[in-house]
TORKE-194281 format. One record per residue (C-alpha): residue number from 1; residue in three letters; x, y, z. Coordinates in steps of 0.05 Angstrom, whole numbers, plus 5000, padded with zeros to 4 digits. Each point is the difference from the previous one (the first is absolute). Layout:
<pts>
<pt fidren="NUM" mardo="ALA" east="X" north="Y" up="Z"/>
...
</pts>
This chain:
<pts>
<pt fidren="1" mardo="MET" east="5478" north="1959" up="1586"/>
<pt fidren="2" mardo="ALA" east="4965" north="4957" up="4948"/>
<pt fidren="3" mardo="ALA" east="4927" north="5015" up="4987"/>
<pt fidren="4" mardo="ARG" east="4955" north="4942" up="5018"/>
<pt fidren="5" mardo="ASN" east="4930" north="4988" up="5024"/>
<pt fidren="6" mardo="PRO" east="4998" north="5006" up="5076"/>
<pt fidren="7" mardo="PRO" east="4954" north="4955" up="5041"/>
<pt fidren="8" mardo="GLY" east="4927" north="5017" up="4987"/>
<pt fidren="9" mardo="GLU" east="5015" north="5043" up="4939"/>
<pt fidren="10" mardo="ALA" east="5003" north="4948" up="4946"/>
<pt fidren="11" mardo="GLY" east="4967" north="5028" up="4938"/>
<pt fidren="12" mardo="PRO" east="5012" north="5044" up="4940"/>
<pt fidren="13" mardo="ARG" east="5067" north="5032" up="4985"/>
<pt fidren="14" mardo="GLY" east="5021" north="5065" up="4967"/>
<pt fidren="15" mardo="LEU" east="4949" north="5054" up="4987"/>
<pt fidren="16" mardo="ALA" east="4945" north="4951" up="5017"/>
<pt fidren="17" mardo="THR" east="5025" north="5004" up="5072"/>
<pt fidren="18" mardo="LEU" east="4973" north="5071" up="5003"/>
<pt fidren="19" mardo="ARG" east="4930" north="4983" up="4976"/>
<pt fidren="20" mardo="ARG" east="4975" north="4984" up="5070"/>
<pt fidren="21" mardo="LEU" east="4963" north="5059" up="5030"/>
<pt fidren="22" mardo="GLY" east="5048" north="5039" up="5045"/>
<pt fidren="23" mardo="ALA" east="5063" north="4963" up="4978"/>
<pt fidren="24" mardo="VAL" east="5036" north="5063" up="4978"/>
<pt fidren="25" mardo="SER" east="4984" north="5035" up="5065"/>
<pt fidren="26" mardo="ASP" east="5024" north="4939" up="5039"/>
<pt fidren="27" mardo="LEU" east="5066" north="4999" up="4962"/>
<pt fidren="28" mardo="LEU" east="5012" north="5074" up="5010"/>
<pt fidren="29" mardo="PHE" east="4984" north="4994" up="5075"/>
<pt fidren="30" mardo="LEU" east="5048" north="4942" up="5009"/>
<pt fidren="31" mardo="TYR" east="5055" north="5036" up="4960"/>
<pt fidren="32" mardo="GLU" east="4994" north="5062" up="5043"/>
<pt fidren="33" mardo="ALA" east="4998" north="4959" up="5064"/>
<pt fidren="34" mardo="GLU" east="5062" north="4961" up="4979"/>
<pt fidren="35" mardo="THR" east="5042" north="5058" up="4975"/>
<pt fidren="36" mardo="GLU" east="4980" north="5053" up="5051"/>
<pt fidren="37" mardo="PRO" east="4962" north="4971" up="5059"/>
<pt fidren="38" mardo="ALA" east="4949" north="5049" up="5026"/>
<pt fidren="39" mardo="THR" east="4971" north="5008" up="5070"/>
<pt fidren="40" mardo="GLU" east="4933" north="5028" up="4975"/>
<pt fidren="41" mardo="LEU" east="4954" north="4982" up="4943"/>
<pt fidren="42" mardo="ARG" east="4992" north="5073" up="4981"/>
<pt fidren="43" mardo="THR" east="5075" north="5002" up="4984"/>
<pt fidren="44" mardo="ILE" east="4992" north="4943" up="4949"/>
<pt fidren="45" mardo="ALA" east="4936" north="5032" up="4973"/>
<pt fidren="46" mardo="ALA" east="5038" north="5066" up="4988"/>
<pt fidren="47" mardo="ARG" east="5055" north="4964" up="4963"/>
<pt fidren="48" mardo="LEU" east="4951" north="4963" up="4955"/>
<pt fidren="49" mardo="GLY" east="4954" north="5060" up="4990"/>
<pt fidren="50" mardo="VAL" east="4938" north="4964" up="5024"/>
<pt fidren="51" mardo="SER" east="4953" north="5006" up="5059"/>
<pt fidren="52" mardo="VAL" east="5014" north="4971" up="5068"/>
<pt fidren="53" mardo="GLN" east="4936" north="4958" up="4993"/>
<pt fidren="54" mardo="ALA" east="5028" north="4967" up="4937"/>
<pt fidren="55" mardo="VAL" east="5067" north="4985" up="5034"/>
<pt fidren="56" mardo="SER" east="4963" north="4972" up="5060"/>
<pt fidren="57" mardo="HIS" east="4961" north="4954" up="4955"/>
<pt fidren="58" mardo="SER" east="5064" north="4975" up="4967"/>
<pt fidren="59" mardo="PHE" east="5032" north="4987" up="5069"/>
<pt fidren="60" mardo="ARG" east="4940" north="4959" up="5024"/>
<pt fidren="61" mardo="SER" east="4999" north="4959" up="4936"/>
<pt fidren="62" mardo="LEU" east="5075" north="4986" up="5003"/>
<pt fidren="63" mardo="LYS" east="4998" north="4984" up="5074"/>
<pt fidren="64" mardo="ARG" east="4944" north="4948" up="4990"/>
<pt fidren="65" mardo="ARG" east="5045" north="4966" up="4948"/>
<pt fidren="66" mardo="GLY" east="5061" north="5001" up="5047"/>
<pt fidren="67" mardo="LEU" east="5039" north="5047" up="4956"/>
<pt fidren="68" mardo="VAL" east="5009" north="5060" up="5046"/>
<pt fidren="69" mardo="GLU" east="5002" north="5014" up="5074"/>
<pt fidren="70" mardo="PHE" east="5007" north="5058" up="5050"/>
<pt fidren="71" mardo="ARG" east="5062" north="4983" up="5039"/>
<pt fidren="72" mardo="ASP" east="5045" north="5043" up="5045"/>
<pt fidren="73" mardo="GLY" east="4957" north="5061" up="4985"/>
<pt fidren="74" mardo="ARG" east="5007" north="4995" up="4924"/>
<pt fidren="75" mardo="TYR" east="4963" north="4970" up="4942"/>
<pt fidren="76" mardo="ARG" east="5044" north="4946" up="4969"/>
<pt fidren="77" mardo="PRO" east="4989" north="4944" up="4949"/>
<pt fidren="78" mardo="THR" east="5007" north="4929" up="5026"/>
<pt fidren="79" mardo="VAL" east="5047" north="4950" up="4969"/>
<pt fidren="80" mardo="ALA" east="4942" north="4975" up="4957"/>
<pt fidren="81" mardo="GLY" east="4985" north="5072" up="4982"/>
<pt fidren="82" mardo="VAL" east="5071" north="5014" up="4976"/>
<pt fidren="83" mardo="ASP" east="4997" north="4934" up="4961"/>
<pt fidren="84" mardo="TRP" east="4935" north="5020" up="4966"/>
<pt fidren="85" mardo="LEU" east="5027" north="5070" up="4985"/>
<pt fidren="86" mardo="HIS" east="5060" north="4970" up="4965"/>
<pt fidren="87" mardo="PHE" east="4957" north="4950" up="4963"/>
<pt fidren="88" mardo="ALA" east="4949" north="5051" up="4976"/>
<pt fidren="89" mardo="LEU" east="5049" north="5054" up="4979"/>
<pt fidren="90" mardo="GLY" east="5047" north="4950" up="4968"/>
<pt fidren="91" mardo="SER" east="4946" north="4966" up="4960"/>
<pt fidren="92" mardo="VAL" east="4972" north="5067" up="4976"/>
<pt fidren="93" mardo="ARG" east="5071" north="5020" up="4978"/>
<pt fidren="94" mardo="ASP" east="5010" north="4935" up="4961"/>
<pt fidren="95" mardo="ASP" east="4931" north="5004" up="4969"/>
<pt fidren="96" mardo="LEU" east="5010" north="5072" up="4977"/>
<pt fidren="97" mardo="ALA" east="5069" north="4983" up="4971"/>
<pt fidren="98" mardo="ALA" east="4970" north="4942" up="4961"/>
<pt fidren="99" mardo="ARG" east="4943" north="5043" up="4974"/>
<pt fidren="100" mardo="LEU" east="5047" north="5056" up="4979"/>
<pt fidren="101" mardo="ASP" east="5044" north="4950" up="4963"/>
<pt fidren="102" mardo="ARG" east="4940" north="4983" up="4957"/>
<pt fidren="103" mardo="LEU" east="4984" north="5072" up="4984"/>
<pt fidren="104" mardo="HIS" east="5060" north="5020" up="4958"/>
<pt fidren="105" mardo="ILE" east="4980" north="5053" up="4950"/>
<pt fidren="106" mardo="VAL" east="5039" north="4981" up="4937"/>
<pt fidren="107" mardo="ARG" east="4990" north="5041" up="4937"/>
<pt fidren="108" mardo="THR" east="5047" north="4961" up="4955"/>
<pt fidren="109" mardo="THR" east="5036" north="4934" up="5006"/>
<pt fidren="110" mardo="ARG" east="5039" north="4949" up="4960"/>
<pt fidren="111" mardo="ALA" east="4978" north="4929" up="4990"/>
<pt fidren="112" mardo="VAL" east="5016" north="4938" up="4958"/>
<pt fidren="113" mardo="ALA" east="4955" north="4989" up="4940"/>
<pt fidren="114" mardo="ALA" east="4969" north="4931" up="5001"/>
<pt fidren="115" mardo="GLU" east="4978" north="5011" up="4928"/>
<pt fidren="116" mardo="ALA" east="5017" north="5049" up="4945"/>
<pt fidren="117" mardo="VAL" east="4975" north="5070" up="5018"/>
<pt fidren="118" mardo="ARG" east="4990" north="5059" up="4953"/>
<pt fidren="119" mardo="ALA" east="5015" north="5072" up="5019"/>
<pt fidren="120" mardo="GLY" east="4938" north="5034" up="5029"/>
<pt fidren="121" mardo="GLU" east="4964" north="4934" up="5010"/>
<pt fidren="122" mardo="ALA" east="4958" north="4990" up="5063"/>
<pt fidren="123" mardo="VAL" east="5031" north="4946" up="5045"/>
<pt fidren="124" mardo="ARG" east="4985" north="4965" up="5065"/>
<pt fidren="125" mardo="LEU" east="5051" north="4986" up="5054"/>
<pt fidren="126" mardo="GLU" east="5008" north="4939" up="5043"/>
<pt fidren="127" mardo="ILE" east="5051" north="4963" up="5042"/>
<pt fidren="128" mardo="VAL" east="5024" north="4935" up="4967"/>
<pt fidren="129" mardo="ASP" east="5053" north="4959" up="5036"/>
<pt fidren="130" mardo="GLY" east="5018" north="5062" up="5040"/>
<pt fidren="131" mardo="ILE" east="5011" north="5044" up="4939"/>
<pt fidren="132" mardo="LEU" east="4957" north="5060" up="4981"/>
<pt fidren="133" mardo="THR" east="4972" north="4980" up="4932"/>
<pt fidren="134" mardo="VAL" east="4957" north="5036" up="4948"/>
<pt fidren="135" mardo="ARG" east="4953" north="4971" up="4947"/>
<pt fidren="136" mardo="PRO" east="4960" north="5036" up="4947"/>
<pt fidren="137" mardo="GLY" east="4928" north="5017" up="5016"/>
<pt fidren="138" mardo="GLY" east="4962" north="5024" up="5060"/>
<pt fidren="139" mardo="GLY" east="4968" north="4962" up="5057"/>
<pt fidren="140" mardo="PRO" east="4994" north="5001" up="5076"/>
<pt fidren="141" mardo="GLY" east="5057" north="5020" up="5045"/>
<pt fidren="142" mardo="SER" east="5052" north="5050" up="4975"/>
<pt fidren="143" mardo="ARG" east="4998" north="5030" up="4931"/>
<pt fidren="144" mardo="GLY" east="5044" north="5048" up="4961"/>
<pt fidren="145" mardo="ARG" east="5025" north="5020" up="4932"/>
<pt fidren="146" mardo="ALA" east="5065" north="4979" up="4967"/>
<pt fidren="147" mardo="HIS" east="5048" north="5058" up="4986"/>
<pt fidren="148" mardo="GLY" east="5038" north="4960" up="4949"/>
<pt fidren="149" mardo="ALA" east="4999" north="4936" up="4959"/>
<pt fidren="150" mardo="ALA" east="5030" north="4937" up="5029"/>
<pt fidren="151" mardo="ALA" east="5007" north="4927" up="4979"/>
<pt fidren="152" mardo="ALA" east="4984" north="4943" up="5047"/>
<pt fidren="153" mardo="GLY" east="5052" north="4998" up="5055"/>
<pt fidren="154" mardo="GLU" east="5022" north="5072" up="4993"/>
<pt fidren="155" mardo="LEU" east="4992" north="5057" up="5050"/>
<pt fidren="156" mardo="VAL" east="4948" north="5052" up="4984"/>
<pt fidren="157" mardo="ASP" east="4982" north="5067" up="5032"/>
<pt fidren="158" mardo="VAL" east="4928" north="5004" up="5023"/>
<pt fidren="159" mardo="GLY" east="4963" north="5064" up="5019"/>
<pt fidren="160" mardo="GLU" east="4930" north="5025" up="5015"/>
<pt fidren="161" mardo="LEU" east="4995" north="4947" up="5055"/>
<pt fidren="162" mardo="GLU" east="4934" north="4985" up="5033"/>
<pt fidren="163" mardo="GLY" east="4978" north="4949" up="5051"/>
<pt fidren="164" mardo="ILE" east="5041" north="4954" up="5045"/>
<pt fidren="165" mardo="VAL" east="5042" north="4941" up="4978"/>
<pt fidren="166" mardo="PRO" east="4973" north="4936" up="5033"/>
<pt fidren="167" mardo="MET" east="5054" north="4974" up="5046"/>
<pt fidren="168" mardo="PRO" east="5001" north="4924" up="5009"/>
<pt fidren="169" mardo="VAL" east="5030" north="4970" up="5063"/>
<pt fidren="170" mardo="GLY" east="5053" north="4945" up="4995"/>
<pt fidren="171" mardo="ARG" east="5008" north="4943" up="5050"/>
<pt fidren="172" mardo="LEU" east="5063" north="4980" up="5035"/>
<pt fidren="173" mardo="TRP" east="5012" north="4924" up="5001"/>
<pt fidren="174" mardo="VAL" east="5045" north="4983" up="5059"/>
<pt fidren="175" mardo="ILE" east="5038" north="4934" up="5003"/>
<pt fidren="176" mardo="PRO" east="5028" north="4992" up="5070"/>
<pt fidren="177" mardo="VAL" east="5062" north="4957" up="5008"/>
<pt fidren="178" mardo="PRO" east="5005" north="4965" up="5069"/>
<pt fidren="179" mardo="ALA" east="5065" north="5021" up="5033"/>
<pt fidren="180" mardo="GLY" east="5011" north="4929" up="5024"/>
<pt fidren="181" mardo="ARG" east="5001" north="4974" up="4928"/>
<pt fidren="182" mardo="LEU" east="5054" north="5045" up="4972"/>
<pt fidren="183" mardo="GLY" east="5050" north="4942" up="4998"/>
<pt fidren="184" mardo="ASP" east="4948" north="4948" up="4976"/>
<pt fidren="185" mardo="LYS" east="5016" north="4970" up="4932"/>
<pt fidren="186" mardo="THR" east="4925" north="4996" up="4984"/>
<pt fidren="187" mardo="LEU" east="4991" north="5074" up="5009"/>
<pt fidren="188" mardo="VAL" east="5022" north="5021" up="4930"/>
<pt fidren="189" mardo="PRO" east="4954" north="4950" up="4963"/>
<pt fidren="190" mardo="GLU" east="4940" north="5021" up="5043"/>
<pt fidren="191" mardo="LEU" east="5016" north="5074" up="4989"/>
<pt fidren="192" mardo="ARG" east="5005" north="4988" up="4925"/>
<pt fidren="193" mardo="ALA" east="4932" north="4966" up="5001"/>
<pt fidren="194" mardo="ALA" east="4971" north="5057" up="5040"/>
<pt fidren="195" mardo="LEU" east="5026" north="5051" up="4950"/>
<pt fidren="196" mardo="GLY" east="4968" north="4960" up="4945"/>
<pt fidren="197" mardo="ARG" east="4932" north="5006" up="5035"/>
<pt fidren="198" mardo="ALA" east="5010" north="5075" up="5015"/>
<pt fidren="199" mardo="PRO" east="4959" north="5038" up="4948"/>
<pt fidren="200" mardo="ALA" east="5038" north="5065" up="5003"/>
<pt fidren="201" mardo="ALA" east="5063" north="5036" up="4980"/>
<pt fidren="202" mardo="PRO" east="5045" north="5037" up="5015"/>
<pt fidren="203" mardo="LEU" east="5038" north="4960" up="5052"/>
<pt fidren="204" mardo="PHE" east="5031" north="5028" up="5064"/>
<pt fidren="205" mardo="ALA" east="5043" north="4972" up="5055"/>
<pt fidren="206" mardo="HIS" east="5005" north="5030" up="5070"/>
<pt fidren="207" mardo="GLY" east="5068" north="4985" up="5033"/>
<pt fidren="208" mardo="LEU" east="5062" north="4963" up="4979"/>
<pt fidren="209" mardo="GLU" east="4975" north="4930" up="5020"/>
<pt fidren="210" mardo="ALA" east="4936" north="5007" up="4961"/>
<pt fidren="211" mardo="TYR" east="5038" north="5028" up="4940"/>
<pt fidren="212" mardo="HIS" east="5050" north="4942" up="5002"/>
<pt fidren="213" mardo="ALA" east="4945" north="4947" up="5002"/>
<pt fidren="214" mardo="LEU" east="4960" north="5036" up="4946"/>
<pt fidren="215" mardo="ARG" east="5061" north="5005" up="4955"/>
<pt fidren="216" mardo="GLN" east="5011" north="4925" up="5005"/>
<pt fidren="217" mardo="ALA" east="4927" north="4986" up="4986"/>
<pt fidren="218" mardo="ASP" east="4994" north="5047" up="4940"/>
<pt fidren="219" mardo="PRO" east="5069" north="5022" up="4975"/>
<pt fidren="220" mardo="ASP" east="4975" north="5032" up="4935"/>
<pt fidren="221" mardo="ARG" east="4946" north="5046" up="5026"/>
<pt fidren="222" mardo="PRO" east="5015" north="5072" up="5022"/>
<pt fidren="223" mardo="ILE" east="4994" north="5009" up="5075"/>
<pt fidren="224" mardo="GLY" east="4988" north="5067" up="5034"/>
<pt fidren="225" mardo="ARG" east="5042" north="5006" up="5064"/>
<pt fidren="226" mardo="PHE" east="5001" north="5074" up="5019"/>
<pt fidren="227" mardo="GLY" east="4944" north="5044" up="5025"/>
<pt fidren="228" mardo="VAL" east="4954" north="4939" up="5000"/>
<pt fidren="229" mardo="ALA" east="4945" north="5031" up="5043"/>
<pt fidren="230" mardo="ALA" east="4996" north="5064" up="4958"/>
<pt fidren="231" mardo="ALA" east="5003" north="4960" up="4935"/>
<pt fidren="232" mardo="VAL" east="4943" north="4952" up="5015"/>
<pt fidren="233" mardo="VAL" east="4956" north="5057" up="5027"/>
<pt fidren="234" mardo="GLU" east="5011" north="5041" up="4936"/>
<pt fidren="235" mardo="ALA" east="4987" north="4938" up="4957"/>
<pt fidren="236" mardo="SER" east="4935" north="4988" up="5037"/>
<pt fidren="237" mardo="ARG" east="4980" north="5072" up="4992"/>
<pt fidren="238" mardo="LEU" east="5007" north="4993" up="4925"/>
<pt fidren="239" mardo="GLY" east="4962" north="4935" up="4996"/>
<pt fidren="240" mardo="VAL" east="5060" north="4954" up="4993"/>
<pt fidren="241" mardo="ASP" east="5002" north="4935" up="5039"/>
<pt fidren="242" mardo="SER" east="5067" north="4979" up="5030"/>
<pt fidren="243" mardo="THR" east="5030" north="4940" up="5035"/>
<pt fidren="244" mardo="LEU" east="5043" north="5007" up="5062"/>
<pt fidren="245" mardo="VAL" east="5044" north="4947" up="5032"/>
<pt fidren="246" mardo="ALA" east="5024" north="5011" up="5071"/>
<pt fidren="247" mardo="VAL" east="5022" north="4960" up="5060"/>
<pt fidren="248" mardo="ASP" east="4941" north="4995" up="5048"/>
<pt fidren="249" mardo="ARG" east="5038" north="5032" up="5058"/>
<pt fidren="250" mardo="ASP" east="5015" north="5062" up="4957"/>
<pt fidren="251" mardo="LEU" east="4928" north="5013" up="4980"/>
<pt fidren="252" mardo="PRO" east="4980" north="5043" up="5060"/>
<pt fidren="253" mardo="ARG" east="5059" north="5046" up="4987"/>
<pt fidren="254" mardo="LEU" east="4980" north="5006" up="4927"/>
<pt fidren="255" mardo="PHE" east="4927" north="5013" up="5014"/>
<pt fidren="256" mardo="GLU" east="5019" north="5056" up="5048"/>
<pt fidren="257" mardo="GLN" east="5023" north="5039" up="4938"/>
<pt fidren="258" mardo="PHE" east="4930" north="4998" up="4971"/>
<pt fidren="259" mardo="THR" east="4973" north="5067" up="5023"/>
<pt fidren="260" mardo="GLY" east="4941" north="5042" up="4978"/>
<pt fidren="261" mardo="PRO" east="4932" north="4978" up="4975"/>
<pt fidren="262" mardo="GLU" east="5024" north="4967" up="4935"/>
<pt fidren="263" mardo="VAL" east="5027" north="4935" up="5028"/>
<pt fidren="264" mardo="PRO" east="4996" north="4947" up="4944"/>
<pt fidren="265" mardo="PRO" east="4950" north="4943" up="5010"/>
<pt fidren="266" mardo="LEU" east="5040" north="4940" up="5025"/>
<pt fidren="267" mardo="GLU" east="4992" north="4927" up="4979"/>
<pt fidren="268" mardo="PHE" east="5044" north="4949" up="5035"/>
<pt fidren="269" mardo="ARG" east="5022" north="4938" up="4961"/>
<pt fidren="270" mardo="PRO" east="5038" north="4954" up="5048"/>
<pt fidren="271" mardo="LEU" east="5046" north="4948" up="4971"/>
<pt fidren="272" mardo="GLY" east="4963" north="4938" up="4979"/>
<pt fidren="273" mardo="SER" east="4932" north="5035" up="4998"/>
<pt fidren="274" mardo="ALA" east="4952" north="4983" up="4944"/>
<pt fidren="275" mardo="PRO" east="4991" north="5050" up="4944"/>
<pt fidren="276" mardo="PRO" east="4939" north="5045" up="5005"/>
<pt fidren="277" mardo="PRO" east="4938" north="4973" up="4964"/>
<pt fidren="278" mardo="ALA" east="4986" north="5031" up="4933"/>
<pt fidren="279" mardo="ALA" east="4939" north="5045" up="4996"/>
<pt fidren="280" mardo="GLY" east="4939" north="4963" up="4975"/>
<pt fidren="281" mardo="ARG" east="5034" north="4931" up="5003"/>
<pt fidren="282" mardo="ARG" east="4950" north="4945" up="5016"/>
<pt fidren="283" mardo="ARG" east="5017" north="4934" up="5032"/>
<pt fidren="284" mardo="ALA" east="5002" north="4942" up="4951"/>
<pt fidren="285" mardo="PRO" east="4950" north="4944" up="5012"/>
<pt fidren="286" mardo="ARG" east="5028" north="4940" up="5037"/>
<pt fidren="287" mardo="GLY" east="4972" north="4951" up="4950"/>
<pt fidren="288" mardo="PRO" east="4962" north="4996" up="4935"/>
<pt fidren="289" mardo="SER" east="4931" north="5031" up="5006"/>
<pt fidren="290" mardo="ARG" east="4939" north="4965" up="4972"/>
<pt fidren="291" mardo="SER" east="4944" north="5038" up="4967"/>
<pt fidren="292" mardo="ARG" east="4928" north="4982" up="5017"/>
<pt fidren="293" mardo="ARG" east="4935" north="5017" up="4968"/>
<pt fidren="294" mardo="PRO" east="4961" north="5060" up="5028"/>
<pt fidren="295" mardo="GLY" east="4950" north="4980" up="5053"/>
<pt fidren="296" mardo="THR" east="5037" north="4937" up="5021"/>
<pt fidren="297" mardo="ALA" east="5033" north="4993" up="5068"/>
<pt fidren="298" mardo="ARG" east="5071" north="4976" up="5010"/>
<pt fidren="299" mardo="PRO" east="4997" north="4926" up="5021"/>
<pt fidren="300" mardo="ARG" east="5024" north="4986" up="5071"/>
<pt fidren="301" mardo="PRO" east="5043" north="4940" up="5017"/>
<pt fidren="302" mardo="PRO" east="4964" north="4946" up="5040"/>
<pt fidren="303" mardo="ARG" east="5007" north="5004" up="5076"/>
<pt fidren="304" mardo="ARG" east="5047" north="4951" up="5033"/>
<pt fidren="305" mardo="ALA" east="4975" north="4959" up="5058"/>
<pt fidren="306" mardo="ALA" east="5031" north="5018" up="5066"/>
<pt fidren="307" mardo="ARG" east="5045" north="4948" up="5032"/>
<pt fidren="308" mardo="PRO" east="4981" north="4975" up="5070"/>
<pt fidren="309" mardo="GLY" east="5026" north="5046" up="5054"/>
<pt fidren="310" mardo="ARG" east="5010" north="5058" up="4953"/>
<pt fidren="311" mardo="ALA" east="4957" north="5061" up="4988"/>
<pt fidren="312" mardo="ARG" east="4964" north="5004" up="4934"/>
<pt fidren="313" mardo="PRO" east="5038" north="5047" up="4953"/>
<pt fidren="314" mardo="PRO" east="4962" north="5064" up="4981"/>
<pt fidren="315" mardo="PRO" east="4967" north="4999" up="4932"/>
<pt fidren="316" mardo="PRO" east="5041" north="5030" up="4944"/>
</pts>
């Protein structure tokens, strides 16, 4: 059952779910009631190793929220209670997995030298275009020492590692192709224009129809076809943007493959949409501007007399 926020429980996910006072006790109570329904609170208290008073408090709290009930002589979670149990435990599991993935203890590694590196030189590590890269010198993030000399572009062994490599997040630019336009002759030119506006590579196609249209629009560019969901997730995890073309009816099936907490940020670019505005771009003035001396007001045009039977126009 997929973990999701049940009604009335919208809020934090993962370990943050357990910060509320009594949340751990509530989860344990619901789990015991779901897996081995008990006829008495003292039975649940014995299983959890707590007092009957503590279990009674959890039961009253859960009952007020509609998450548990006493039915047919047994303590049982309601449908909402089971839903919240799945949501809370599932989000904690995903959160812990994501945190553990960031806590790899690596003593030595290999990276690509962005510049010439001398043996024994202190270096700093970073992710550049999805590639672990080293540069001479220290700095924030991850640091180490080169175990050998390397020219720019060569692999080098790095040891004495300290710190954590900053991990950028790449975006996924999705270009949906309307299923009703697959036979339209204007589809290929519009798709080619959309690819020209897409700011990212590599390029992926989900499904045969999308691949065929994409190949016609851009015959020279490499197109990823296999393991698309896993590929774009890994690219995003390494800070690499990517562009995906898919028929709109196939998108739900594709997105179902995005599991776990590291789903790439999505940006949809429908065919015919305008390119995103550049950062810091200012709108050009509509006409030539006239400078005026400090302290002088801009002259106003004279008011026009209102015609009979018409309201006077507001002043400019």
